[in-house]
Residue frames as qw, qx, qy, qz and C-alpha x, y, z in Angstrom:
[[0.818, 0.521, 0.201, -0.137, -24.60, 27.05, 17.91],
 [0.410, 0.805, -0.427, 0.041, -21.18, 28.20, 16.66],
 [0.364, -0.542, 0.739, -0.168, -19.54, 26.01, 19.28],
 [0.821, 0.123, 0.537, -0.152, -21.34, 22.92, 17.92],
 [0.710, 0.702, -0.054, -0.018, -20.28, 23.72, 14.36],
 [0.089, 0.793, -0.588, 0.132, -16.69, 24.21, 15.51],
 [0.578, -0.325, 0.726, -0.179, -16.75, 20.89, 17.39],
 [0.857, 0.368, 0.339, -0.123, -18.21, 19.09, 14.36],
 [0.539, 0.791, -0.285, 0.049, -15.50, 20.52, 12.09],
 [0.164, -0.674, 0.697, -0.180, -12.77, 19.61, 14.60],
 [0.750, -0.083, 0.631, -0.179, -14.14, 16.08, 14.92],
 [0.807, 0.575, 0.108, -0.075, -14.25, 15.74, 11.12],
 [0.311, 0.809, -0.488, 0.108, -10.63, 16.88, 10.81],
 [0.413, -0.496, 0.735, -0.209, -9.54, 14.47, 13.54],
 [0.849, 0.168, 0.477, -0.150, -11.32, 11.57, 11.85],
 [0.678, 0.724, -0.126, -0.004, -9.73, 12.47, 8.51],
 [0.068, 0.752, -0.633, 0.169, -6.27, 12.60, 10.08],
 [0.656, -0.279, 0.664, -0.228, -6.90, 9.32, 11.91],
 [0.876, 0.343, 0.330, -0.073, -7.86, 7.44, 8.74],
 [0.507, 0.802, -0.307, 0.078, -5.02, 9.02, 6.74],
 [0.185, -0.656, 0.701, -0.210, -2.56, 7.97, 9.44],
 [0.802, -0.058, 0.556, -0.212, -4.11, 4.52, 9.63],
 [0.841, 0.535, 0.077, -0.021, -3.64, 3.96, 5.90],
 [0.299, 0.796, -0.499, 0.165, -0.03, 5.17, 6.02],
 [0.432, -0.512, 0.698, -0.252, 0.80, 2.96, 8.99],
 [0.741, 0.037, 0.658, -0.130, -0.78, -0.17, 7.56],
 [0.202, -0.283, 0.701, 0.623, 0.19, 0.43, 3.93],
 [0.539, 0.574, 0.576, -0.219, -3.17, 0.78, 2.22],
 [0.133, -0.262, 0.537, 0.791, -2.77, 1.22, -1.55],
 [0.584, 0.588, 0.416, -0.375, -5.48, 2.17, -4.02],
 [0.307, -0.111, 0.672, 0.665, -4.77, 1.22, -7.64],
 [0.420, 0.460, 0.062, -0.780, -6.91, 3.22, -10.06],
 [0.809, 0.363, 0.432, -0.168, -8.81, 1.71, -12.97],
 [0.633, 0.757, -0.159, 0.045, -6.21, 2.91, -15.49],
 [0.086, -0.747, 0.639, -0.163, -3.23, 1.67, -13.43],
 [0.913, 0.017, -0.408, 0.026, -1.40, -1.59, -12.83],
 [0.501, -0.774, 0.359, -0.145, 0.37, -2.43, -9.57],
 [0.689, 0.402, -0.577, 0.175, 3.75, -4.15, -9.45],
 [0.800, -0.596, -0.005, -0.070, 4.49, -6.19, -6.36],
 [0.376, 0.628, -0.597, 0.329, 7.91, -6.25, -4.76],
 [0.879, -0.432, -0.196, 0.054, 9.25, -8.64, -2.19],
 [0.019, -0.907, 0.370, -0.198, 12.04, -7.20, -0.06],
 [0.061, -0.502, 0.847, -0.164, 13.42, -10.30, 1.61],
 [0.843, -0.051, -0.447, -0.294, 12.88, -14.02, 1.95],
 [0.611, -0.612, 0.426, -0.268, 13.25, -15.87, 5.26],
 [0.978, 0.033, 0.188, 0.082, 14.49, -19.00, 3.47],
 [0.433, -0.589, 0.424, 0.535, 17.55, -17.16, 2.14],
 [0.629, 0.471, 0.526, 0.325, 16.52, -17.47, -1.51],
 [0.105, -0.628, 0.146, 0.757, 18.06, -14.76, -3.73],
 [0.646, 0.721, 0.091, -0.235, 17.41, -13.49, -7.24],
 [0.826, 0.021, 0.295, 0.480, 20.04, -14.97, -9.60],
 [0.209, -0.538, 0.234, 0.783, 22.53, -12.52, -11.16],
 [0.004, -0.070, 0.619, 0.782, 21.29, -10.91, -14.37],
 [0.130, -0.521, -0.820, -0.198, 17.65, -11.71, -13.62],
 [0.053, -0.202, 0.102, -0.973, 15.38, -8.69, -13.12],
 [0.662, -0.241, -0.096, -0.703, 11.96, -10.27, -12.48],
 [0.262, -0.228, 0.880, -0.325, 11.33, -12.85, -9.77],
 [0.638, 0.024, -0.535, -0.553, 9.46, -15.83, -11.21],
 [0.680, -0.130, -0.717, 0.083, 10.02, -18.40, -8.45],
 [0.553, -0.781, -0.274, -0.093, 8.96, -16.38, -5.37],
 [0.638, -0.019, -0.212, 0.740, 12.41, -14.84, -4.89],
 [0.151, -0.751, -0.230, 0.600, 12.86, -11.35, -3.45],
 [0.197, -0.128, 0.433, 0.870, 12.60, -8.56, -6.04],
 [0.473, 0.220, -0.122, -0.844, 10.02, -7.35, -8.54],
 [0.531, 0.126, 0.819, -0.178, 7.32, -10.02, -8.81],
 [0.056, 0.070, 0.756, 0.648, 6.00, -11.28, -12.15],
 [0.059, -0.635, -0.769, -0.044, 2.37, -11.10, -10.97],
 [0.017, 0.271, 0.026, 0.962, 0.73, -7.69, -11.31],
 [0.063, 0.400, 0.711, -0.575, -2.07, -6.23, -9.21],
 [0.056, 0.576, 0.634, 0.513, -5.40, -5.34, -10.82],
 [0.139, -0.470, 0.044, -0.870, -7.25, -2.11, -9.92],
 [0.665, -0.546, -0.493, -0.130, -8.62, -2.08, -6.37],
 [0.360, -0.805, 0.298, -0.366, -7.75, -1.56, -2.73],
 [0.835, 0.108, -0.477, 0.253, -4.73, -3.41, -1.30],
 [0.524, -0.820, 0.190, -0.130, -3.06, -3.56, 2.10]]
């Protein structure tokens, strides 16, 4: 009986570690109901760059995006 409980606990821990690793690898983000997410774009394959002096990307350039993310689950 103790062996079954030990196996169940070990399996639970392994599943928890698997899903935690999965979310880290694939970039799952949960935005709470009192939070706002800010999107960032790191590079653009077309070579477009953010003009000097501009801090927010309005025309799909790399940088901080003007669109925010509402509460929810994002990948």
